[in-house]
Structure formats: C-alpha cells, structure tokens
DOKOL-78249 format. One line per field, with one value per residue (C-alpha): z negated, y negated, x. Coordinates in pm, whole numbers, plus 32768, in hexadecimal, padded with zeros to 4 digits. Example, Ala and Ser with C-alpha at 12.3 -4.5 7.8 and 13.67 -1.06 7.14 Angstrom:
2
Z	7CF4 / 7D36;
Y	81C2 / 806A;
X	84CE / 8557;
//
This chain:
219
Z	9B5E / 9C81 / 9DE8 / 9E3C / 9D20 / 9D92 / 9EF7 / 9E7B / 9DA9 / 9ED0 / 9FB4 / 9EB1 / 9E84 / 9FF9 / A021 / 9EF2 / 9F88 / A0CA / A00D / 9F69 / A0BA / A0FD / A20E / A34B / A361 / A49F / A4EC / A4EA / A617 / A5EB / A5EC / A738 / A7CD / A750 / A7D8 / A92C / A935 / A8ED / AA09 / AAF9 / AA9B / AAC9 / AC15 / AC99 / ACDD / ADB8 / AED2 / AE42 / ADAE / ACAF / AC2F / AABE / A9BA / A855 / A75B / A613 / A569 / A4BD / A4C5 / A528 / A67A / A6C5 / A80B / A88A / A847 / A97A / AA72 / AB83 / AB66 / AC42 / ABEF / AD24 / AD23 / AE11 / AE05 / AD8A / AD8B / ACB3 / AB99 / ABBA / ABE1 / AC1E / ABE2 / AC56 / AB75 / AC31 / AB7D / AC2A / ABE7 / ACA8 / AC50 / ACE0 / AE48 / AF19 / ADDD / AD3F / AC44 / ACC9 / ABDC / AB10 / AB5C / AA5A / AA99 / A9F2 / AA13 / A98D / A905 / A87F / A8A1 / A7DF / A67E / A694 / A7AB / A756 / A812 / A827 / A873 / A8F9 / A965 / AAA5 / AAA6 / ABDD / AC5C / ADA2 / AE59 / ADE0 / ACE4 / AB92 / AA6D / A93F / A87C / A94A / A93E / A7D5 / A73D / A684 / A68F / A601 / A4A7 / A49A / A575 / A5BE / A645 / A7A1 / A7B0 / A6FA / A6A7 / A5B5 / A5F2 / A4C2 / A51D / A55D / A4E4 / A635 / A634 / A4CA / A52D / A658 / A58B / A47C / A57B / A61B / A4D0 / A4E8 / A37D / A386 / A481 / A3AF / A33B / A480 / A4CA / A626 / A687 / A7D8 / A7F2 / A930 / A9AF / AAE3 / AC28 / AC5E / AB1C / AB5F / AA5B / AA6F / A9BB / A9A3 / A887 / A820 / A6B9 / A5D6 / A459 / A354 / A221 / A152 / A1BD / A1A1 / A239 / A382 / A4A0 / A614 / A6EE / A85C / A8F3 / AA59 / AB02 / AB8A / AC27 / AD3F / AE10 / AEB6 / AFD0 / AF71 / AF2E / AFC1 / AF25 / ADD0 / ADD7 / AE1B / AE94;
Y	8AA2 / 89D4 / 8A05 / 8A9E / 8B99 / 8BFA / 8C38 / 8D06 / 8DDD / 8E1B / 8E7D / 8F70 / 9012 / 9044 / 917F / 921C / 91DE / 9281 / 93B4 / 93D5 / 9406 / 9575 / 961B / 9664 / 97CF / 9895 / 98F0 / 9A63 / 9AED / 9AB2 / 9BC6 / 9B3F / 9B59 / 9CBE / 9D2C / 9C94 / 9D29 / 9E83 / 9E6A / 9DE9 / 9F06 / A00A / 9F73 / 9F5B / A0D4 / A0D2 / A1CD / A27C / A3D6 / A453 / A5A4 / A5F7 / A6FD / A74E / A689 / A700 / A851 / A899 / AA11 / A9D5 / A95D / AA86 / AAC9 / A970 / A99D / A9A7 / A958 / A859 / A726 / A5FA / A4AC / A402 / A29D / A300 / A1CF / A06A / 9F20 / 9DE8 / 9E92 / A006 / A0F0 / A263 / A350 / A4B7 / A5B4 / A6EE / A823 / A94D / AA83 / ABCA / AC28 / AAEA / AA9C / AA74 / AA99 / A94B / A8DE / A791 / A76F / A63F / A4CB / A3BE / A27F / A13C / A00D / 9EA9 / 9DB6 / 9C54 / 9B53 / 9ADE / 9B61 / 9BEA / 9CDB / 9E41 / 9F80 / A0BC / A216 / A322 / A488 / A4FB / A67A / A733 / A897 / A900 / A8CC / A764 / A795 / A6ED / A7C3 / A7DF / A717 / A5E6 / A46C / A461 / A377 / A22D / A0B8 / A008 / 9F90 / 9E77 / 9DD2 / 9EC2 / 9E77 / 9E38 / 9FA2 / A066 / A06E / A151 / A1CF / A254 / A33C / A280 / A2D2 / A358 / A451 / A4B6 / A50B / A5D5 / A695 / A6DC / A75F / A83E / A8C5 / A816 / A7A7 / A790 / A673 / A58A / A4BB / A4B6 / A390 / A37D / A2A8 / A22F / A1B0 / A114 / A04F / 9F6D / A01E / 9F34 / 9FA4 / A081 / A18A / A165 / A26B / A2BE / A387 / A408 / A477 / A50B / A506 / A536 / A460 / A58D / A668 / A5C8 / A6FE / A6E0 / A654 / A68A / A5B4 / A5BC / A4D9 / A477 / A3DF / A2A4 / A227 / A32B / A352 / A49F / A4FC / A4C7 / A60B / A660 / A5AD / A61B / A6F9 / A62C / A4FE;
X	D17F / D200 / D18D / D2DF / D2BD / D15C / D1D2 / D2F8 / D20C / D122 / D241 / D2C8 / D173 / D134 / D20B / D161 / D00B / D07F / D0F4 / CFA2 / CEF3 / CE9E / CF6A / CEA6 / CE36 / CE21 / CCBB / CC6C / CBB1 / CA3A / C93B / C8BF / CA1A / CA41 / C8F1 / C937 / CA95 / CA09 / C90F / CA17 / CB01 / C9EE / C981 / CAE4 / CAE1 / C9AA / C9BF / CAF0 / CB1E / CC1D / CC94 / CC8D / CC46 / CBEB / CCBE / CC23 / CC56 / CB0B / CAD2 / C968 / C9E7 / CAC9 / CA0D / CA78 / CBEB / CCCA / CBB4 / CBF0 / CB16 / CACD / CA2C / C99E / C915 / C7FE / C719 / C748 / C68D / C68A / C5CB / C619 / C741 / C6FF / C823 / C7F8 / C8A8 / C912 / C996 / CA39 / C967 / C98E / C828 / C791 / C73A / C878 / C947 / C8E6 / C7E3 / C766 / C63F / C6AB / C6AD / C6F9 / C635 / C6A3 / C5C3 / C5EB / C4E9 / C505 / C617 / C747 / C76D / C608 / C66A / C615 / C663 / C593 / C61E / C536 / C580 / C4D6 / C4D2 / C45C / C44B / C4F1 / C3A7 / C39E / C286 / C2AF / C31D / C236 / C339 / C38E / C3A6 / C40E / C50F / C519 / C553 / C684 / C619 / C718 / C81B / C935 / CA8E / CB13 / CB85 / CA76 / C903 / C847 / C6E5 / C626 / C507 / C3C1 / C263 / C1F1 / C30F / C2D0 / C16B / C1E8 / C2E9 / C1E8 / C0EF / C1F8 / C279 / C3CC / C3E5 / C560 / C54A / C472 / C59C / C662 / C745 / C7D9 / C904 / C983 / CAE9 / CB70 / CC9D / CC92 / CCE6 / CE0D / CEB7 / CFE4 / CF8B / CE10 / CD45 / CBD3 / CB3C / C9E5 / C9B8 / C8AD / C8AD / C79B / C75B / C6EE / C814 / C96E / CA0D / C952 / CA1E / C9F1 / CAD1 / CB33 / CC3A / CC8D / CDBB / CD17 / CE59 / CE61 / CD25 / CCD8 / CBEC / CA81 / C9C1 / C86B / C744 / C6C8 / C595 / C45E / C526;
//
C-alpha cells in the first residue's frame, strides 16, 4: 500500500472513531448536593410561620380534621431547626394546643450528612410529657425536598416502656420547598412499616407567611 493510500485510509476511519466515543452524560445531583439543598430549604423559613391543616383521611385522626394548624420556625442555628406545631383546640389553654415542637438537627458533611428528627412534647406548664424526644435519624441520603426518619432504638425503648406498641415501626417524613418558591409547601407525615394503611399527614402553605404565634409550651 502506498503512502497516499495509507493516509486516505486513516482519514476515512477518523469519523468512525469519533462516532464510537460515548456521548457526554449530564451528571445527576450528588447525594451531598441533595442533603445540602434540603437543609438550605428547611432553613430558608427560619422565623416564619405558616397556616395549614390535616391532609390525610385516616379515620384514626378524625379529631384532627378541620382544625386550624400553624407551623412556626421558632429557633434556628447552623445545626438545628426547631418548628413549633400549634393546633387549635377549644379545650386547651387559650384555645390552642402548643405542646409539640419538631426539632431537626444535622450531623456530618457532604454525602455523609444525616438528619435527626425529634419530637419535644410539653405540658402547658412547660414540663416534659412522659412521651417526649422520640424520633429517628435519616437512614440514607434523601432528596432535596424530603427526608425520611425511621424510628430509632431510643424511641423504640420509650414506646415499649409506655405501652405504645403500635409506634414501634414509625417512619416520619419531612417535606419542604425553599421559601423563595412561588408555590412552596411544607409537610410532616407519619407512616408505619407494619401497617400500610396508617397515614397521618399535615400540610402548610409555605409561600404565605402569617403572624408568628406565641411560643410553644416550655419554649
């Protein structure tokens, strides 16, 4: 084969080699990015309060149906967000049950970031309820808009001691959109691994702040 023929063959093969190269793929958001985005979205509501209500229809929650509810980002720092959950109740002090505060904390960095959800339950005098500070830690990286919290061992021990066997497989979920999003929503949800029919869910319009309520009991 002459030099001219060799060059011609190489030139002809070049486009084929180019076609064999894999097409570049867009990188999906990393777990680290998702974890950070979730925390930023949750923290973006600090100091604000939103109106909401029961979104699920489980008959076991009939007493919650139709009640006014408020979620208030009452305390925030770099590692903790405390959201007071107020429920209208004519039988409670001043017409509101202010006994519940959801506390989300973060640990670790990047993809190793984990979040813990705890429930702080108080009486009107500020004293802790017998069933308080239970919850769980995210078992795996969630998404930018939601994190799941399977019940932890400490809470299983508490529920067992207090005779709350139905709660031993609780899984809580927190869903949140950034405050700047036009149709931002916030949701708190409870399901149970051993009971596929169990669903408690409250949702809040996180796009329209309302006046902050009084502090939660004990806060």
